[in-house]
N, C-alpha and C positions, 0 to 999 in steps of 0.2 A: 067917566071912565070910558067914554069913546072918544074922549080927545089923549087918552094916556099913551103915550109914546110906548115903539115894542123894544124887549129888551135888545140894549145895544153893547158895545165891545167891551164898555165902561164898568156897566152894571153888570156884565159875566165875569169880568174881571174882578171885582168884589168880593161876586158871589163864589167864585174858587177860591180867594183865602178865607174866606166862610165855611165853608166844607174842608178846608187841609186843619182848620183848626176844631174843627169838630172829631179829629181824629187823633189831636194832641194830647199825645198820654206824657206831658210833661214830667220827670222822675228827681230829685235829686240824690246825687250819690254820698251818700250819708251811710255809706259801707268801705266808701272808698277812701283811705286813710291810712300815711304812713308807705312807705316805698313797695311799689308793685314792679315786679321786674319787666310784666309786661306793656310798664307804662313808659313812651319815647321819655327821655331827660332823666328816669329814676335807675338805671344800671350803664354805669361806666367805671372806668378806672381813672384816678385823680385824686391829688396829692393834699385836696382842700381840708379842714379841719370841721366835723360833723356836729353839731349844737343841736341839730332839729328836726326831725322828717319831715317832708312836703304833708300838707294836711293837717298836722297833727297842733294840738293845744299844750301853752305850757301848765305845769301841772301849777304853777305859783308862779307869782313875782308878774303877773301882768296889768296890773293898777286898775283892774274893775272888778266890784263885787259882785261877779256874779259867776255861781258855780261853774266847776269844769268842764260837766254836762253840758250844762247849757250853752258855753261857750265855743265847745267842740262843733256842738249840733249846727247853730245859727254859723259859727266860722266857717264849715262847711256847706253851707247854704250858701253865703253868702259868697264864697269861691267862685259855684258853679254861675249866680249870677253875672259874677266878674267875668269869669271864661264867656260865658254866651255874648255879655256886651264887647270882650276884644274879638269874637266873629262876629260880631253886627259892625267893626266899627270897621274891620278887612272888606267887610262885603258891600260899606258903604264910600269906604275908599275906590275899589274897583270902578263902582257906579258915578262918583266925582268926575276920575279919570275919563273915562268913555261916554259922559252926557255927549247927546250931536242932536240938529237939526231946529229948528227954530228957536222953539219956545226950551227945548233942553239945553241948548250949548250954554245960554248965558243966566235963564232964571232957574231952570233947574241946577245947574254946577255951586251956583249959589245957595241954593237949600239945601242940598249936598252938603254943602262948608257946612254951613250952621247944625246939620247932624253931624257930623262929624266930629266939631269941637265939643257938643253936648255927649259926646258919646264917649269921647277920651277925658275930659271931667267928672261922666258917673264912673268910668272904672276905678278914676284915681280915690274918687269917694268910697268905692266900693272895697275896695282894696287898702286902701289904710283904715278901714274900718274891720278889717279879718286881721289885720296886723294888730290891732287895739285890743281884739280879743284873746289874742296870744298865738294866736293861728298862721301858719306858715301858708301864705298863697303861690299858689298856681303861677309858673310864667312862664316853662316853656310852653311853644307855640303851639305846637303840634298836641301837647297834652290838653291847652285849653282847649281846641278842639273836640277830643274826643272829651272831653268832660263836659262841654256844653251843650243846654239842651234845646239849642236852634245849633242847624248846620250852614256850611255856606253852600252858597249854590255853587252846579258844576262849572270848570270853568269854560271863557269862552265869549264872545259877542254875542247876545242877542237884543229884540227889543227895549227900549225906555219903557214900554209899560210892564215886561215881564221885570224887569229891572225891578220898577217898583213897586211890585206887585209882590215880590220876595220880599223885599224890605219891610213892608207894611209886615204881612204873616209874620219875621220877626219880630217888631212891637208889639204885635198884641198878643205874642206868645211870652215875653220880655214881661209884661202888663201881671199878663196871669200869674206867671211862676213869682213874681216882687210880691204879687199880695197875698200870695200861700206865704211866707216869708212873713212879711208884715203880720200875719192873722198869729203866726203861731212865735213869734217875738212877741208880742200882745202878753199870750198866754203864758210863758217863761218871767214876765216882768222886764225884756230886752228893749225899756223905750229910747236909749241911745240907737240901737238898730231901727226899730220902729224911724224917729226922727230924719235918718239917712235915706232910708230907703222910700219912705214918703214926697222927700221931697226928687225924690230921682225920678219915683214914679210919677208925678205930674209933669214933669218935664217928659217924660217916655210918651204920656197919653197925649203929650202937646204933639211932637213930633208923627206919630201915629195917625193924630188928625189933619196933619200936611200933609202926607203919604194917601190918606183917604181923599182928600181934598182934592188933588191935584190928579190923581184915578178916574173923578167924580166925572159923570154923566154930562152934564153944559158944558158948552167952551165956545169961544169967539174963534179959537183957530179951525175947530171943526165948520162953528157956522162959515169962515169966507172959501173953506173949503168946498164946502156946499154952491156957494155964488161959482165959483171959479171951474167945477167939474160940470157943475150940472147942465141938462143935456140941452140946444139951443143957445149956450150963454154967449157972449160977444165976444168971451177970451178964447174961448176953444181950445185945443193946443196946439197949435201953429207949430209947430214944428219950424226950426230952423234951416234954411238951406247949405249944404254942407261946408257951401265956400264961405258962407257969412262971417265977416270979422267977430263979430259978436260971440261965436262959440270959443 
């Protein structure tokens, strides 16, 4: 134990995510079905022909032999996941655009590209399942954020570690909520939804593992930093002369 390192910034970052999760009370919006005048995109004048209200299920004709009540309940859960995945996508886009630093501009930029591509695929998989259950998925971006059980970080530029910590928190919450729906779908014998969400969940766990590993304590970059900034090192700070052509 005497050789154990003291708590560092990376371990504090991960502990913060875990502490935030203990306060997470993810709830599905099972009572939010049909038009709601307080919701963006639900109340406007237009001349379109309405065929079905938002977040409602078809009574007949869905083509899947599950009762109406099952299709509605699971469809609403899945729509909440679709909304949450869309919020995660927007946040990943921001962090992808704003990657910077020696290890961030290339490697993290490419890592987040993979996360964006996977998230886009999952949004489509879950949204398709919502539609196949005969439910109208939510598409208005403001309404999606309102219904999502994860929320986008506040606007502005923050440190790369802050960005990734927020992304990791999203991934862990997505995993927790998807497990709840998988368990419920098993109870209701909706094995099609189980198959879709289990595939998505395994990918989300992989994405969470990526973020956790990047935030972990050991790093070659930190090691080189210690060499370059340690007292008495050969490099030192060595500020350039103001008239140096190298500046």
